[in-house]
C-alpha positions as CSV (number, residue, x, y, z in Angstrom):
1,X,-119.3,79.3,-135.2
2,X,-123.1,79.7,-134.8
3,X,-124.7,77.2,-132.5
4,X,-127.7,75.1,-133.4
5,X,-130.3,77.7,-132.3
6,X,-128.7,80.3,-134.6
7,X,-129.0,78.1,-137.7
8,X,-132.5,76.7,-136.9
9,X,-134.3,79.9,-136.2
10,X,-132.9,83.0,-137.9
11,X,-132.6,86.2,-135.9
12,X,-134.6,89.2,-137.2
13,X,-135.0,92.6,-135.6
14,X,-137.6,95.3,-136.2
15,X,-137.8,98.9,-135.0
16,X,-141.0,100.8,-134.3
17,X,-141.3,104.6,-134.3
18,X,-140.2,105.6,-130.8
19,X,-136.4,105.5,-131.1
20,X,-135.1,104.4,-134.6
21,X,-131.6,105.9,-134.1
22,X,-131.1,103.7,-131.0
23,X,-132.6,100.7,-132.8
24,X,-130.1,101.1,-135.6
25,X,-127.2,101.1,-133.0
26,X,-128.7,98.0,-131.3
27,X,-129.0,96.2,-134.7
28,X,-125.4,97.1,-135.6
29,X,-124.1,95.8,-132.3
30,X,-126.1,92.6,-132.7
31,X,-124.7,92.1,-136.2
32,X,-128.1,92.2,-138.1
33,X,-130.0,94.6,-140.3
34,X,-133.4,96.0,-139.2
35,X,-136.3,94.2,-140.8
36,X,-138.9,95.8,-143.1
37,X,-142.3,96.8,-141.8
38,X,-144.8,99.5,-142.7
39,X,-146.4,101.5,-139.9
40,X,-149.3,103.8,-140.7
41,X,-151.4,106.1,-138.5
42,X,-154.9,106.9,-139.7
43,X,-156.3,110.4,-139.2
44,X,-158.3,109.2,-136.2
45,X,-155.3,107.8,-134.5
46,X,-155.7,104.1,-135.3
47,X,-152.5,102.2,-136.1
48,X,-152.0,99.8,-139.0
49,X,-148.9,97.7,-139.3
50,X,-147.7,95.3,-142.0
51,X,-144.6,93.1,-141.8
52,X,-143.0,93.3,-145.2
53,X,-141.0,90.1,-145.2
54,X,-141.4,86.5,-144.2
55,X,-140.7,85.8,-140.6
56,X,-142.1,82.3,-140.3
57,X,-140.1,80.3,-137.8
58,X,-137.8,83.2,-136.9
59,X,-136.6,84.6,-133.5
60,X,-138.0,88.1,-133.6
61,X,-136.8,91.0,-131.5
62,X,-139.0,94.2,-131.5
63,X,-137.4,97.5,-130.3
64,X,-139.7,100.2,-128.8
65,X,-139.4,102.6,-125.9
66,X,-142.7,103.4,-124.3
67,X,-142.0,107.1,-124.2
68,X,-143.8,110.2,-125.4
69,X,-146.3,109.8,-127.0
70,X,-146.6,107.0,-124.5
71,X,-150.0,105.5,-125.4
72,X,-149.3,105.6,-129.1
73,X,-145.9,103.9,-128.7
74,X,-147.4,101.3,-126.5
75,X,-150.2,100.5,-129.0
76,X,-147.6,100.3,-131.8
77,X,-145.7,97.7,-129.8
78,X,-148.9,95.7,-128.9
79,X,-150.1,95.7,-132.5
80,X,-146.6,94.7,-133.9
81,X,-146.5,91.8,-131.4
82,X,-149.9,90.6,-132.7
83,X,-148.7,91.0,-136.3
84,X,-145.5,88.9,-135.9
85,X,-147.3,86.3,-133.8
86,X,-149.9,85.8,-136.6
87,X,-147.1,85.6,-139.1
88,X,-145.8,82.5,-137.3
89,X,-142.7,83.8,-135.7
90,X,-140.9,81.1,-133.6
91,X,-140.4,83.5,-130.6
92,X,-141.1,87.1,-129.8
93,X,-138.8,89.2,-127.6
94,X,-139.7,92.8,-126.9
95,X,-136.8,95.2,-126.2
96,X,-138.0,98.2,-124.2
97,X,-135.2,100.6,-123.5
98,X,-137.7,102.8,-121.5
99,X,-140.5,101.0,-119.8
100,X,-143.3,103.5,-119.6
101,X,-145.8,103.4,-116.7
102,X,-143.1,101.9,-114.5
103,X,-143.6,104.5,-111.8
104,X,-147.1,103.1,-111.0
105,X,-145.6,100.0,-109.4
106,X,-147.8,99.8,-106.2
107,X,-150.9,101.2,-104.6
108,X,-149.6,104.4,-102.9
109,X,-153.2,105.6,-102.3
110,X,-156.6,104.0,-102.1
111,X,-158.3,103.0,-105.4
112,X,-155.2,103.3,-107.5
113,X,-154.2,101.0,-110.4
114,X,-150.8,99.2,-110.6
115,X,-150.2,100.2,-114.2
116,X,-146.7,98.7,-114.4
117,X,-148.3,95.3,-113.7
118,X,-151.1,95.9,-116.2
119,X,-148.5,96.6,-119.0
120,X,-146.7,93.3,-118.1
121,X,-150.0,91.4,-118.2
122,X,-150.9,92.9,-121.6
123,X,-147.5,92.0,-123.1
124,X,-147.8,88.4,-121.9
125,X,-151.4,88.1,-123.1
126,X,-150.3,89.5,-126.5
127,X,-148.0,86.5,-126.9
128,X,-144.6,87.9,-125.9
129,X,-142.0,85.2,-124.9
130,X,-139.3,87.4,-123.3
131,X,-138.8,91.0,-122.3
132,X,-135.5,93.0,-122.3
133,X,-135.5,96.3,-120.6
134,X,-133.2,98.9,-119.0
135,X,-133.1,100.4,-115.5
136,X,-136.6,99.9,-114.3
137,X,-138.0,102.5,-111.9
138,X,-138.0,99.7,-109.3
139,X,-136.1,96.4,-109.7
140,X,-139.0,94.4,-108.3
141,X,-141.0,95.1,-111.5
142,X,-139.2,92.0,-112.8
143,X,-141.6,90.0,-110.6
144,X,-144.6,91.3,-112.5
145,X,-143.7,89.0,-115.4
146,X,-144.2,85.2,-115.6
147,X,-142.0,85.1,-118.7
148,X,-138.2,85.5,-118.9
149,X,-137.1,89.1,-118.2
150,X,-133.6,90.5,-118.7
151,X,-133.1,93.7,-116.7
152,X,-130.0,95.6,-118.1
153,X,-128.1,98.2,-116.2
154,X,-126.8,101.5,-117.5
155,X,-124.9,102.6,-114.4
156,X,-121.5,101.2,-115.5
157,X,-121.8,103.2,-118.8
158,X,-122.8,106.4,-116.9
159,X,-119.9,105.9,-114.4
160,X,-117.6,105.4,-117.4
161,X,-118.3,109.0,-118.5
162,X,-116.6,110.3,-115.4
163,X,-113.8,107.8,-115.6
164,X,-113.1,108.6,-119.2
165,X,-113.1,112.4,-118.6
166,X,-110.9,112.2,-115.5
167,X,-113.5,113.4,-113.1
168,X,-113.0,110.8,-110.4
169,X,-111.1,112.9,-107.8
170,X,-112.8,114.5,-104.8
171,X,-116.2,113.0,-105.7
172,X,-119.3,112.3,-103.6
173,X,-122.3,110.5,-105.1
174,X,-125.7,111.8,-104.0
175,X,-129.2,110.2,-104.0
176,X,-131.9,112.8,-104.4
177,X,-134.1,110.9,-101.9
178,X,-134.0,107.8,-99.7
179,X,-135.7,105.6,-102.3
180,X,-132.9,106.0,-104.7
181,X,-130.1,105.0,-102.4
182,X,-129.4,101.6,-103.9
183,X,-128.9,103.1,-107.4
184,X,-126.6,105.8,-106.0
185,X,-124.6,103.3,-104.0
186,X,-124.0,101.3,-107.1
187,X,-122.6,104.4,-108.8
188,X,-120.5,105.2,-105.7
189,X,-119.0,101.7,-105.7
190,X,-118.0,102.0,-109.4
191,X,-116.4,105.4,-108.8
192,X,-115.0,104.4,-105.4
193,X,-116.6,107.5,-103.9
194,X,-118.5,108.2,-100.7
195,X,-122.3,108.4,-100.6
196,X,-124.6,111.2,-99.4
197,X,-128.4,111.6,-99.4
198,X,-130.8,114.5,-99.9
199,X,-133.2,114.2,-97.0
200,X,-136.3,114.7,-99.1
201,X,-139.3,114.2,-96.8
202,X,-141.9,114.9,-99.5
203,X,-140.7,113.2,-102.7
204,X,-144.1,113.1,-104.4
205,X,-144.2,116.9,-104.5
206,X,-140.5,117.2,-105.3
207,X,-139.9,119.6,-102.5
208,X,-136.6,119.5,-100.5
209,X,-135.3,121.5,-97.6
210,X,-132.4,123.6,-98.7
211,X,-130.1,122.4,-95.9
212,X,-131.2,118.7,-95.7
213,X,-128.2,116.7,-96.7
214,X,-127.1,113.5,-95.0
215,X,-123.3,113.1,-95.5
216,X,-120.4,115.4,-96.3
217,X,-120.5,117.3,-99.6
218,X,-118.7,120.5,-98.7
219,X,-115.8,121.2,-101.0
220,X,-116.5,118.1,-103.1
221,X,-117.8,117.5,-106.7
222,X,-121.2,115.9,-106.4
223,X,-123.0,113.5,-108.8
224,X,-126.7,113.3,-108.3
225,X,-128.0,109.9,-109.5
226,X,-131.6,109.1,-110.5
227,X,-133.3,106.7,-112.9
228,X,-135.6,109.2,-114.6
229,X,-135.5,113.0,-115.1
230,X,-139.1,114.0,-115.8
231,X,-140.0,117.6,-115.0
232,X,-136.4,118.1,-113.5
233,X,-137.9,119.9,-110.5
234,X,-136.5,117.5,-108.0
235,X,-133.1,117.2,-109.6
236,X,-132.8,121.1,-109.8
237,X,-133.9,121.6,-106.2
238,X,-131.4,118.9,-105.1
239,X,-128.6,120.6,-107.0
240,X,-129.4,123.9,-105.3
241,X,-129.4,122.0,-102.0
242,X,-126.0,120.7,-102.6
243,X,-124.7,124.1,-103.7
244,X,-126.1,125.6,-100.5
245,X,-124.3,122.9,-98.6
246,X,-120.9,123.9,-100.1
247,X,-120.5,121.4,-103.0
248,X,-118.3,122.5,-105.9
249,X,-119.2,121.2,-109.4
250,X,-122.6,119.4,-109.5
251,X,-123.5,116.8,-112.1
252,X,-126.8,115.0,-112.7
253,X,-126.9,111.4,-114.0
254,X,-130.0,109.6,-115.1
255,X,-130.8,106.7,-117.4
256,X,-134.0,108.0,-118.9
257,X,-134.3,111.6,-120.1
258,X,-138.1,112.1,-120.2
259,X,-137.7,115.9,-120.0
260,X,-141.4,116.8,-119.9
261,X,-142.9,120.3,-119.5
262,X,-140.2,122.9,-118.8
263,X,-137.5,120.4,-117.7
264,X,-134.9,121.8,-120.0
265,X,-135.4,125.4,-118.6
266,X,-135.2,124.0,-115.1
267,X,-131.8,122.4,-115.7
268,X,-130.4,125.3,-117.6
269,X,-131.2,127.6,-114.7
270,X,-129.9,125.2,-112.0
271,X,-126.4,124.9,-110.6
272,X,-125.9,121.7,-112.6
273,X,-122.6,121.7,-114.6
274,X,-123.5,118.7,-116.7
275,X,-126.6,116.4,-117.2
276,X,-125.5,112.9,-118.3
277,X,-128.2,110.6,-119.7
278,X,-128.5,107.7,-122.1
279,X,-130.3,107.5,-125.4
280,X,-133.0,105.1,-124.1
281,X,-135.5,107.9,-125.2
282,X,-134.9,109.7,-128.4
283,X,-134.0,113.3,-127.7
284,X,-135.6,115.9,-130.1
285,X,-133.4,118.9,-131.2
286,X,-135.7,121.2,-129.1
287,X,-134.6,119.5,-125.9
288,X,-130.9,119.6,-126.5
289,X,-128.9,122.0,-124.5
290,X,-125.2,122.8,-123.7
291,X,-125.1,121.0,-120.4
292,X,-126.5,117.7,-121.9
293,X,-124.3,114.7,-122.5
294,X,-125.8,111.5,-124.0
295,X,-124.3,108.1,-123.6
296,X,-125.5,105.3,-126.0
297,X,-126.9,102.0,-124.7
298,X,-127.0,100.6,-128.2
299,X,-123.9,98.4,-127.8
300,X,-125.1,97.1,-124.4
301,X,-128.5,96.1,-125.7
302,X,-127.1,94.7,-128.9
303,X,-124.7,92.5,-127.0
304,X,-127.6,91.4,-124.7
305,X,-129.7,90.4,-127.7
306,X,-126.8,88.5,-129.3
307,X,-126.3,86.6,-126.0
308,X,-130.0,85.8,-125.6
309,X,-130.2,84.6,-129.2
310,X,-127.1,82.4,-128.8
311,X,-128.3,81.1,-125.4
312,X,-125.3,82.6,-123.6
313,X,-125.2,84.3,-120.2
314,X,-126.5,87.9,-120.1
315,X,-125.1,88.1,-116.6
316,X,-121.6,88.4,-118.1
317,X,-122.4,91.9,-119.2
318,X,-122.7,93.0,-115.6
319,X,-119.2,91.8,-114.6
320,X,-116.9,94.9,-114.3
């Protein structure tokens, strides 16, 4: 039976242009239909949005990944937030499966912006009440927000791929650098596998010594774990490093398949057997290849939205 909040402020959900297939899965899992809105792009790049139904007094959830084209998708989200706020929505929650600009989370060099914080500030200033996102590049980005933030985790779903396919024997989970150890350790715990690390001393340039592996990988099947695969240079070099160190089958796992430049070619030509990612970013047909396996996060995010709306614990989704 719905609680008081469900009857007082109806739940409505809208998808913008970045990832409509995922938005449809999220809406189905949450038990609602996507709302109607018109999104137009003028010839000079300006964006015009109209909400085509009444949302006065409603709890609104807006779904948009800040993925390629990053700035266009970000502006769509900002303009849509402004539209629903001016239409007297009761609350506005933005659901961002892929939080673009998350890699600029600190000043690594002099006179650099902290763009991840800038995006958080822009969303808050735009009138957003809550943010739901998935596998941030660094978990401390949650602290950039002064509004409620739900940080969902795709690692159990990705680990489930190996469990469901009977690939849990003779495994070692590998972090491609020291910064990613905590994420790799989480995967290792779920799969009850040992942990190894690629000793990458120059992660900004994605260069790795071909013998630099901390831990035992010889004769084992290796799972490389990362949050983002962008150009795929680092993940491909890491796979070759593991192959040189005597690993058998090598898999790559990442939440966000950015796949920019010639990433697909890099992975095709690498020793990787499979590349397992989520659908947080919509994958065009041109970037699909035989090694690619896509796991949907639609049900996870839909359940999270339903729990947020019903004022239930989102933390229950993390209990294995």
